[in-house]
C-alpha positions in Angstrom: -119.7 20.5 57.1 -116.7 21.2 54.9 -115.1 19.7 51.8 -117.8 17.0 51.4 -117.4 15.0 48.2 -119.9 12.1 48.1 -120.4 10.0 44.9 -123.0 7.2 44.8 -123.3 4.8 41.9 -126.7 3.6 40.7 -128.1 0.6 42.6 -125.6 0.9 45.5 -126.5 1.2 49.2 -124.0 3.7 50.6 -123.7 4.3 54.4 -122.7 7.4 56.3 -121.1 6.0 59.5 -120.0 8.1 62.4 -120.7 9.4 66.0 -123.7 11.6 66.9 -123.2 15.2 65.8 -120.7 14.5 63.0 -122.9 15.8 60.3 -124.5 12.6 58.9 -128.1 13.6 59.1 -127.3 17.2 58.1 -125.7 15.9 54.9 -128.8 13.7 54.2 -131.1 16.7 54.8 -129.0 18.7 52.3 -129.5 16.0 49.7 -133.2 15.9 50.4 -133.6 19.7 50.1 -134.6 20.1 53.8 -131.4 22.1 54.6 -130.0 25.0 52.6 -126.7 24.2 50.8 -124.5 27.3 51.3 -121.6 26.1 49.1 -121.1 23.3 46.6 -123.8 21.6 44.4 -126.0 18.5 44.5 -126.4 16.5 41.3 -128.7 13.6 40.6 -128.3 11.8 37.3 -126.2 14.7 36.0 -128.9 17.2 36.9 -128.2 20.1 39.3 -130.9 19.8 42.0 -129.3 22.1 44.6 -132.1 24.7 44.4 -135.0 22.4 43.6 -138.0 22.1 45.9 -137.8 18.8 48.0 -141.0 17.5 46.4 -139.5 17.9 42.9 -136.2 16.0 43.6 -137.4 12.5 43.0 -135.9 11.5 46.4 -137.6 9.4 49.0 -136.8 9.7 52.7 -137.3 7.4 55.8 -136.9 9.1 59.1 -136.0 7.7 62.5 -139.4 8.5 64.0 -141.5 6.9 61.2 -143.5 10.1 60.6 -146.7 8.2 59.6 -150.0 10.1 59.5 -151.8 8.8 62.7 -155.3 9.4 61.1 -154.5 7.3 58.0 -154.2 3.5 57.8 -151.3 1.8 56.1 -152.9 1.9 52.6 -153.6 5.6 52.9 -150.1 6.4 54.3 -148.4 4.5 51.5 -150.7 6.0 48.9 -150.0 9.6 50.0 -147.1 10.4 47.8 -148.7 8.9 44.7 -151.9 11.0 45.3 -149.7 14.1 45.6 -148.2 13.2 42.2 -151.8 12.8 40.8 -151.2 9.2 39.8 -154.5 7.5 38.5 -156.5 5.8 41.3 -156.3 2.3 39.7 -152.5 2.6 39.5 -152.3 3.8 43.1 -154.2 0.8 44.3 -152.0 -1.6 42.4 -148.7 0.0 43.4 -149.8 0.3 47.1 -150.8 -3.4 47.2 -147.5 -4.5 45.6 -145.3 -2.4 47.9 -147.2 -3.4 51.0 -146.7 -7.0 50.0 -143.0 -6.5 49.5 -142.5 -5.1 53.0 -144.7 -7.9 54.5 -147.7 -5.8 55.7 -150.4 -7.2 53.5 -152.3 -8.3 56.6 -152.1 -4.8 58.1 -153.3 -2.8 55.1 -156.1 -1.2 57.0 -154.4 -0.9 60.4 -153.6 2.5 61.8 -150.1 3.4 63.2 -151.3 3.1 66.8 -152.4 -0.4 66.2 -148.9 -1.6 65.0 -145.5 -2.3 66.5 -142.5 0.0 65.9 -141.1 -2.5 63.3 -144.4 -2.6 61.4 -144.6 1.2 61.4 -141.1 1.4 60.0 -142.0 -1.0 57.3 -145.0 1.2 56.4 -142.7 4.2 56.3 -140.3 2.4 54.0 -143.2 1.4 51.7 -144.4 5.0 51.6 -141.0 6.2 50.6 -140.4 3.6 47.9 -143.8 3.4 46.3 -143.2 6.5 44.2 -140.1 4.8 42.7 -137.7 7.5 43.7 -134.3 7.7 42.1 -132.6 7.8 45.5 -133.8 6.6 48.9 -132.5 8.3 52.0 -132.6 6.5 55.3 -131.9 8.5 58.4 -131.1 6.0 61.2 -134.5 4.3 60.6 -133.9 1.4 63.0 -132.4 3.1 66.0 -135.7 3.1 68.0 -136.3 -0.6 67.4 -135.2 -3.4 69.8 -132.1 -5.4 68.9 -133.6 -8.7 67.7 -136.1 -7.0 65.4 -133.5 -4.5 64.3 -131.3 -7.2 62.8 -134.2 -8.8 60.8 -135.2 -5.4 59.5 -131.6 -4.7 58.4 -131.7 -7.9 56.3 -135.1 -7.1 55.0 -134.3 -3.5 53.9 -131.1 -4.8 52.2 -133.1 -7.5 50.4 -135.8 -5.0 49.2 -133.2 -2.5 48.1 -131.4 -5.1 46.0 -134.6 -6.6 44.7 -135.9 -3.2 43.5 -132.4 -2.0 42.4 -132.8 1.2 44.5 -130.0 3.6 45.0 -129.9 4.3 48.7 -128.0 6.4 51.3 -128.2 5.0 54.9 -127.2 6.9 58.0 -126.1 5.0 61.2 -123.7 5.3 64.1 -123.6 1.5 64.5 -120.6 -0.3 62.9 -122.3 -3.7 62.9 -125.3 -2.3 61.1 -123.1 -0.6 58.5 -121.4 -4.0 57.8 -124.8 -5.7 57.3 -126.3 -3.0 55.1 -123.6 -1.4 52.9 -121.9 -1.7 49.6 -119.8 1.3 50.4 -119.1 3.0 53.7 -118.2 6.7 54.3 -116.7 7.4 57.7 -117.7 10.8 59.0 -116.0 12.9 61.7 -116.5 16.5 62.7 -118.4 17.4 59.5 -116.0 15.7 57.1 -115.9 12.4 55.3 -112.5 11.0 56.5 -112.5 7.6 54.7 -114.5 6.0 51.9 -114.3 2.4 50.8 -116.1 -0.9 50.3 -117.3 -2.4 53.6 -114.4 -4.9 54.0 -111.8 -2.2 53.3 -113.1 0.3 55.8 -114.0 -1.9 58.7 -111.2 -4.5 58.7 
């Protein structure tokens, strides 16, 4: 990637749109601290976080493959990040129940990943990423493994939750229709560069 200049305003959902191999996921991993930044800097709320450990960045991430712990039920998966932050037990229980309700999994609180559909697993992964109230939520093609009908309903749901919780989010996709449904701002990427940036109607019309 070269000459990347990405600015995201608080509360926006910004999409990185482009073909496979153009650098979308690599950029997301750089923001999360999962890839080393060799030039340039990453700032969050004015703080330089380029060299910070991923766990100290106050960033949540949802992956394409769900990445749920198979030996933990929904409640335990969602609570994991809060336990790592040593949040009091009563607070963990309250926040987990609230978040699971928001993503529509209250009836699956004690189900294990193997007992749930792909869409339900992705909702659990979303809840786990958001329950810590991160400053930024990164979503790396989280719906690409889900069938078309369910995918559209989850697009709408993720957008609703993001707006309702006023979360700043960066969403990666290669799907133009998905970008239109999800985004406030779209960044078109090609060969490791952002080649165009604008509001959805400006970029895709």
